[in-house]
N, C-alpha and C positions, 0 to 999 in steps of 0.2 A: 591676642589683645590690639593688633591692628584689624583683626575680624571685627571682633567687637565694638572698633571704635566706625567703622564703617557700619554695620548695622544700624547705631545709634545715629548715625547720621542722615540714613536713608528713612528713618522714624520721624513721622509727619508731627513734628514738633507744635507747630503754629495750629494744627486741626486738634491736636489735645488743648492747647492754652483756651480756645475756642469753645470747645469741648465743656471744660471745667468750669469756666464763666457761667455757662450755663448753666449748668448745675446747680453752681452758687444761687444764681437767681431763682431757680424752679424750686430749689428748699427753702429759702425766703418767703417766696409767692405762696406757696400752699401751706408754711406755717400758719403764714396770717390768713388763709382763706379758712381753715378748719378750726382757727379760735372761734370764728362768729360763732359755733355752737350750733348747727343748724346739721353737722354731722354727726353729734353724740358723740360716744368714743372711741371712734374709727379715728388711728393716729395715718393720715397719708403721706405724710414725711416720712417716715422709717422705708414704707413701702416704696415710695418715688429714690429712696438712696436703696433699696433693695435691686428697683429694677436697675438704674444705673448700674450697680455691678456686674449684674447679669449683662444689663447693653457692653460695658468694658470688656467681661468674656467674650462676647461677641466680634467684638472687634479684635481683640488678639486670635481669636481663632481666625480670623477672615485673613489675616494678614499671611496665614499658612497658605493659601492658594494664591497664586496667580494668575493674570491673567485668559491667558491659555487653559487653564482649571475650567475657572468661570465659562468660560467659551463654551466646553463640554456638557458643563453641569446646567447649561439654561434652558434645555428642553426637559429635563426631570425635575428642576425646581417651579419650572415653570406648570409642569403635567400633576405635578402635585399642589400645585396653589389652586390648579381647577379643583382638583378633588376633594380638598378642605372644603373649595365652596359650595360642590355638590354636596358634601356631608352635610354641610351647615344646613343648606336646604331642605335634606329628607328626614334630619335629624329628629328625635323626638324632644319634647319640650323639658323633661328633664335635664338634658344634656344641652339644647340652645334654647333655652324660655324667649319668649318675645317679649320685647320691653319697648313703649313708648310706640307701639306700631310695628317693630322692624325686628326683625333676626339676624344679628350681625354677630353672637358672641357663645363660643364653648364656655360653658361653665366645667370648670374643674375643681372639684374639694381639693380643700388646702391649698390651692395657688389662687384660684378667683377665677376673671375672667381671659378668655384668647377671644381675640378679633382677626380672624384669619385674610380677611382685605388687608390690614397693615403690610401684611408678608407679601402676599401677591403684587401688590403695587412694585416692590422689589423684583420678584421674579419675574415680574413683566417688564421691567427695563431692563432686564440681562437676555429675555429672548429678544426682545424687539432689536438689542444692539445688536445680537448675532445675527440676524433676519437681516438687517441692513449689512453688516460685514461679510455675510456670505454672499448676499445678492451683488454686490461689487466687486467681489475676485472673480463670480462666474459671468459677469456682464461688463466686461471692461470697456466695450462701447457702448457709450449713452446714446438713447432715443426714446421718444415720449411711447414707446409701446413698455421698454424696458423700465421705465418710469413707473407706467400705469400698474402695468405687474409688481413691481414693489411696493406702490402703495395698497394693490390690493392683499400682498400679505400683509402689511402693517395694519391693514384693517380688519382683517379674520383674526389673524392673535391678539389684539386688542378686543374685539367684539364679542370673544367669548367669556372673559373675567366681568367684562362690561355688562354684558344681559344679565349675568350671573347677581352683579351688584346692584344695578340700578334702582329695582323693582325696592330692595330693601334700605342700602344705603346712598343716595343722592349726593351728598357730598363728597365720600369718594369715588362716586362715578365720574365726578367735574375735574379730580384730582389726576384720574385715567386718564382723561380726556386732555388734560393737561400735559401729560408726560408724554400723549402720542404726537399731540401737536410741537412739542420741541423735539425731539426724535424726526418727525417728518422734517421740521426745519432745516436742519443739518443735516439728513439724509442726503441732497443734491440732487431730489427731485425737481423739475423744471416748474419755473416760477407759470410758465403757461398752463400747468394743469391745478399748482397751487391756489393760486389768486380765483381762478375759477368757483372751486371750491370753496373758499373762504368765504368769497360775498353769496353762494348760496345758504351757505351756512350763520352767515351773518343775517339773510334777511328770513330765514326760517325763524332764528331768535327773536330777531326785532316782532315778526305776525304772532310767536307763541306769546309773547310779552303781551301783544295788542290783544289778543284772545283771555288774556288772563284778567287784565282790567275792565274789559268791556261785553266779553263772550263767553265767560267761565263754561257756561253750560255745556259748548260746541266741545272743550276739553272731554268736559269729564261724560261726556256721550261718546266721542271716536277713539279717546286717547286712554282712556279709563284712568283718569287721574283724579287721585284723592283730591275732596275738599279743603283738609288741613293742610295738603302743599299749597297752593294759594293763600291761606290767611298768613304764611310766613312773607308773601309778596308783600301784603296789604299792610302786613304791621310794620313791614322794613320802610314803606313808604309813608304811612302814617299811623304811627304807633298809638299815639294818645286817643284815635279814635277807633281801636279794636283793642277787646279783650282777650286775644288769644294768648298761650300761653309764651310763645316767643315776643309778643311784643312786651311783657311785663318784664321777660329779661334783658330786651333791648333798653326798655326805659329805665332799668336798675342799672345798668349798665352805662349810660350816658351821666346820669345822677354820680355815680362812682368815678367815673373819668373827670366828669365835668368840675367836681369838687376839689380835685387833687390839685386844680389849677398849676402854678410852673412848677413849683417844687417838692410838691403831695403833703402829706398828712403826718409821713415820717412810719417808719417802721412797725406795723400791726397795730397801727390806728387807724385803721377803716372802719367805717360805721355804717354804710350803705350796705344792705342784704341783697346781695348778688347770686341766684340760684347757680347750681352747677361753676361757683368761682374757682373751685380747684382745680376744674377739665378745661371745658372750651372757652371759658370766661374769665381765666388766668389774664387777661392782657386786662382786664377791669382793676383789678387787684392792685395791679402794677402802679396803671395810672392815676388812682383814689391816691397811694401811701406815696409814690416818688414823682408825682405830676407828669408833666410833660418835659421834662429832664429826664427821668428814671425810664420814661415810654422810648423816648431819644436814643437813649443808651442801648436798650435793647435793639431797638428797629437797626441801628450803627452797627451792633454785632454781627445781625445776620447778613446786613450788607457786605460786611468782612468774610463771612463765612462763604457766600454768594462770590463774593471776590476770588476768595482761597480757591473755587470749588471750577471755577472757570479758569484761572491760571492752569489749575491740573487738565484740565480738558486740551488747552493749548498747546501745553509743555510737552503731553504725551505722546510718541509718534505711532501709538497703535490706534488705528479708526475703532474699533471692539471699543477701546477703553474710552476714546472721545465722546462716544454715543451713550456709554454706562454714567458719565459724569454729566450730560446734557442729562438725560433722563433725572438724576438726581436732584441736579440743579433746578429743572422744574418743577418737580414735587416739592421741594423744602420751599421756594421762590410763591408758590400757587399758596400752599399751606398757611403761610406768615400771611399775604395779603388779603386771603379770604377770612383768615382769624382774626388778625386786627382790623380789616373793614368791617366786620360784620360787628365788631361790640362799638365802633364810632358812628355807626348807621350809613356809611359806604355801600356796604353789600347784606345783601338778605342773610339771616342763619340758617346757615347749613349742620352747625355741630363738628366743624372740622377742630380737631384740636393744634394748638401752640407747637412747634416742634420744640423738642427739647425742655420744655418748659412745662405743660398741661402734664397733671398727675396721667398716668395711664400706662402701664405696661406693656400692651402691645404695637401701641402707639410709638414708647421710648424704645422700644426693642426690633421694630422694623425701622425706625431712624438710624439706631446705632449699626446696623448691618449695612444700611445703605453708605455711612461714615467707614465704616472697615472696608467695603469694597476701595473706598477713595485712598483709605491707609494702602491695603494693597497696591494699588498703580503706582503711589508714591514709591514703594515700598522697594516694589520688584521693578522698577523702571529701569534700573542698570543694568537689567539682565538683557535688554532690548536692545541697546544702543551700542554703537561702534566707542570706544573709549577717547574719541576726538569730539565728542558731542555732547553737549550741555546735557549736565543730567536733572530730574526736578530739588534734589535735596539741596543744588548749591543756589 
């Protein structure tokens, strides 16, 4: 009995409550989104409940492994993720059809579509975390040379999946860059190296933005960038004067959220048609039906989640765990910031789903696997501490 009580105390009930609230909000929003009639007879709500059940199983399975085992499995999972991305690139259309100009999903009969990149993000977090932890164990004395070596390692580890993803899925590529940036910031690499790199990166982004707005033909010629990618920038800055698909999405999203005002129109009372309302634009549904108050409550829950993850990262005494939590924090934060931002014209549309809320099996399973890592860190924390130290469950 005492053992069972201790196990219950070590279980992360705070995270469980947050995920349960996300589950309720997701179900309500998806039910409203699919009731507009644009999806025919398809019932996304039932499938979302199913994916949440699968996600819960993934969490429970993840708790069975501790950080030592995840560290051993990091390269295996990373290699498996790279294999999936390569397989996706060479797979025939019958297995991996091209949709909207991108080839991002495997089609599995009886199940639906699986997007490997959603899992690769988590595998990458584990690989980067192991690389940083192993580097610091090998090089006790830090120098600019060892820091440059670590930066090179992280760049190479990230560059492989990034190169396989960026051509087909710019949004996921940006998430991967955010994960890399977060891990670098907590890796202990000297700011004498980070600041010049950030300056060069910011200048490069500014140059690209200038060329997109003023001389797009240069990018088309030398970087082989497709014109439709420029349209996303144009429709973001001036949606009313551009007739691209993303412009229509944005205008409808702004109408939906704006019409919700302070308290919204009420559950399932949304009337503004927003394409892909059950997936990428689920926040538009929440904004229209629950208004500023509903949207703020949801964003507040994300703040609580990020706070909980930060506390976990700070409380653990394993550097590997800290790096894992950092990668997950950056991934979730970027997803939320980008998704909400694109629905209200703060950021361009990239097709990034809202974590735990948007419909999608791959996205939800990937995020639940990430949460499973956090559960594992907190559950097994006492195994790595002296009895006189404070535990994560206290």
